[in-house]
N, C-alpha and C positions, 0 to 999 in steps of 0.2 A: 351642475350642482356646485354650490359654493363650498369651498373647503374651509371648515371652521377653524382649521389649524393655521390658516393664513393670518399673519400678524396684522395685516391691514384691515382684515375683517374684524378682528378683535378690537382694534383701536376704534373702528367705526361704531361698534356696538357700545363700547364704553362711553363714547361721546354722546350717543343717542340717549343712553340711560341717564347720564349726568344732566343733559338738557331737559329730559322729561322730569327728573326729580326737582330741578330748580324751578320749573314752571308750576309745579304743584305746591311747592312750599308755602307761598303767600296764602293760597287758598286753604291749606291745612291749618296754618296759624290763625287765619281769620275765623275758620270754623271752630277751632278750639277756644279762641277768645270769646266768640259768640256764645258758645255753650256755657263757658265760665261766667259770662256776664248774666246770662239768663238764670243760671243756678243761683248766683249771688242775689238777684232780684227776687226770685221765687222763695229761696230758702234763707239767704243771708239777711235780707232786710227785716223780715218778721222776727228772725232770731235775735238780731240786734235790739229791736224794739222790745222783745220779750225780756231780754237781759236787763235793759234799762228800766223797764217796768218793775221787774223783780227787785232790782237794787233799790228803787224808790220806795217800793212797798215794804221792803225790809227795814229801811231807815224810818219810815213812818211808824212801823210796828214797834221798833225799838224806842222811838220817841213816846209812843203810848205807854210802854212799859215804864219809862222814866217818870211819866206823870202819875201812873198808878203807884209806883214806889213813893213818890212824893205825897200822895194821898195817905198812904200808910203812916208815913212820918208825921204828917199833919194830924192824923187821928191820934197818934201817940202823944204829940204835943198837947192836943186838946184834952186828953185824958189826965195829963199832969196839971195843966193850968186852968182848965175849965173854959177856955175860949181859944179862938184862933189868935196867932201872934199879931201884934200891931204891925201895920205896914212899915212904920219907922217910929222912933221915939223922939219926942220933943220935950226936953226938960224945961220946967217953968222958970228955973233960976239961971238959965243960960242966956246971955245977951252979947253977941248973937249966938244962937244954938250951934253946937259943934256937929261935925259929921256924926251920923247916928246909925246904929245897927238896923238892918232891914229884916223883914220877915224870913227871907231865905236863911240868914245866919242863925236866927232863933230856932228854926226847924232842925238845923244841924245839931243842936245840943242834945237831941233825943236819938241821935245816930252814933255810930262808932267813929265819927270824924275826930281828928286831933284838935281842931280849933274851929270856931271859938268854943270855949267852955262856958258853963253857966256863970261862973265867977267873972269871966271877962265881960259878959253881957251886963253885969251890974255897973260897969263904967261905960261912958260914952265911947263910941268908936274913935272920935277925935282924941279923947283923953288917953285911951290906951296907946295910940300911936305916938303921942307926945312923950309919954313916959318911957317907951321902949321901942325904938325904931327897928329893932330886930323883928318885931311882929309884922312889919311891912311884908316880909317874905310869906308870912302865913296868910295874910289877907289877899295876896296875889296868887294863892294856890289854885290849881285846877281841881274842880269838883265834878267828876264825870257824870254824876247824877243830875247835874244842872246843864248838861250840854246835849242838844239834839244832834244826832249824827248826820242829819240832812244838811246842817249848816256848815259853812266853811269856818271852823273855829280857829283856823290859822291865818285868817285874812289879815289880822294885825298881830301876827306872831303869837297867837293864842291869848292875847290880852283884850280887854274891852276897848271900845272905840276911843280914839284920842279925844274926841269931843266930850266924852263922859268921864274923863279922868280928873281926879282931885289933886290940887297942888299942895304938897307938904314940904316944908323947908325949901321952897323955891324949886321943887322938882315934881313933875307929874307922877302920880301914883296910879298904877293900872290895877284897880280892884279886880279880884277874880271874876272871870266871865260867867254870865248866866244867860241862857237863851229862854228862860222862863220868867215871866213877870206876872204879878198879881192884878186882880181886878180892883181898881181904885174907885170905880163908880161912874155915874153919869155927869156929875158936876165937874167942869173941866179945870178951871183955874183955882184949884183948892190945894193949898200946901200947908205947911206947919201942922198944927193940931186941929184944923177945921174938919168937921165931919163930912162924910161923903156917903154915897148910896151903895158902894161896893163892899168888899170884904177886908181890904187892906188900905188903910190911910193912917195919918198921924195919930198915935195913941189910940188906935181903934178898938182892939180886943172884942171883936164881934163873936157872938154866941149863935148856936143853932137856932135858938128861939127867936132871934132877930131876923132870920132868913124866912120870912113869912110867905114868899112867893113860890116856894118849892125848891128843895135842895137840888133836884134833878134839872131845874130850869135856870139855875143861877150859876154863872161862871165864877170860879175861884182863881184859876191860874190859866194862862195861855202862853203861846210862843211869840217871840220876837227875834228875827234873824239879826245877825251881826253885821254882815257886809253892807247891806242897803239901809238898815233901819236901826243900827246902833245897839241892839240887844240890851242887856242889863248887866248887873253886878251883884253877886251873891252877898258880899259883906254888908252893903247898905247904901245909904244916901249921903253923898258928900255935903249937900246943902239942903236940909229939910225944909227950908223956908222958900225954896225956889220951885216954880212950876214951869219956868220958861226955858225948856230944853237944857242942853249942857249937862253938867254933873248935878242933877236935881232929883226930884222925886221919881222921875221917869226911869231912874236906874233900877227900880224894883217893881214898878207898877205900869199898867196901861190904862188909858182912858177910853171912854165910849165915843168920843167925837170922830176919830178916823175910821174909815172902812177897813174890813179885813184886807190885808195886802194892799194898802193904799200906796200911792206913789212914794218913792224914797224921800224921807226928810222933807222939807225944810220949813214946815209950819205946823200949827196945831191940828190940822186935818190930815196930816200925812203920817207915815208909818212909824216914825221915831217915837211917837207917843201912843201907839196902838199895838195891835197884834199882827204878826206877819210870820212867814216861814218860807222855806224852799221846797216844801211839799207841793206838788202840782195841784193847783185848784183850791187851796184853802189852808187852814191851820188846825192843829189839835188844841183842844181846851179841856181842862179838868173842871168838872162840876163840883159843887159843894158836897154832893152825895158820894163822891169818889169815882164816879163814872167818867169816861173820856169820850168826848164827841169830836167829830170832824166838822168844822164850820166852813162852808163853801165861800169862795170869794163873792158869790152872787147872793149871799144872805141879805134879806131886807135890812137896810141900814139907813136910818134918817135920824140925825141928832137934833134935839132941841134943848134949850137951856132948862126948860121946865120938865122935870122928870115925870110929871103926871099928864103931860100932853098926850092927846089921842093920836097925834101924828108920829109918835115915837116909833122907831123901827124895831124889828125883832132883836137885832144885835144889842141895841141899847136897853131893851127890856131885860135881856139876860144879864145885864150888868147893874140892875137895880134889884136889891134883895127884898124890898118891902113896900112897893108902890101899890099893891093890891090889884094890879091890872094883869089879866092873863097874857101869856106869850102867844101871839098869833100863830096859828098852825100847830100848836101843841095840844 
C-alpha cells in the first residue's frame, strides 16, 4: 500500500493535477467562448437591431411631432393673415432684390420666439442686417422646432451648409439651420416673384380655396437633410432671384424634379433641391390638412415640365395644388 504521507507521492499527485488542469484549460476557454459567441448571436444581434430600430423610430416620431407643431403654427398664421405665408418676398422697387425673409421666419411670428418680430418682417432681411449687424446673431440662432433629430445637425457645427451661406460685409453668414423646406411646386426653374404650382414661392400667399386637388393629397412641407443635401435656413432666401443652387430659393423650398432621397447634390435632379432625410426608407411630409405622411423612397416619381402631363408621377402630383388630376393610388 502506498503511504500517502510519503513526500514523493504528494509531489507526484500535485504534478499530475497541475498537468491535468493545464490540458483542460484551452478546452474550457474554447467552450466558454463558444457559448458566449452563440448567445451574442442569438440574443445580442436581435437586441442591437431592436435598439437601433427603436432609436430610429423615436427620431422619426419626434420629427412627426415637429411637423404637427409646425402645422399648428401655420394654422395660427393663416387665422391672422388669411393665407399661408409667401415662400419669400420680392419687393418691386428693389434692383437687385435684397435677401428676403422666408416662410419659416414668418411662421415664427405667431409663436413665442424672440425673433423675428412682426415689425422686423416689415423690412427686408437684407435691410435689417445692414442697419444692425448685431441681429446677425439672431438670424444664426438655433430653432429646435425646425430640426429633425434624425439628422446630424452638428455636421457643420450646427450651421447651415457652407454652400448655402450668404456673404455680408465680405464674411459668410450662416443663417439658422432648418431641416424642413416648403413645397414650391412642379415648375423647376422659377425664382423671383414668378408663380408656381406649390404652396410657397415668391410673393405667393396661397389660400385654402386655391388647393383644389385636396388638402390631404397636397404636400406643404417636407424634410431635407443637412449632411448630404444641404438642408435649409429658417430666416429666408439670400438671393430670391436665383434658382441655381447655392444661397438661393432652395434655402426654404424643395422642387418636384428630384426623387425622394435622390443622390447627394450636384444637379437639379438630386437631393439638394428636393426632399431627403436620414429616416430609413423615406421622408416625413406635412400635408396641407395638417396630417403627416411618410413617403417611401420608392414612391412613383416622374417629372415633366408640363404639370398637366398624364406621365406625371405620384410625387409630382402631390406637389401641384390645382391641376384637377387625381393622385394615382389615392
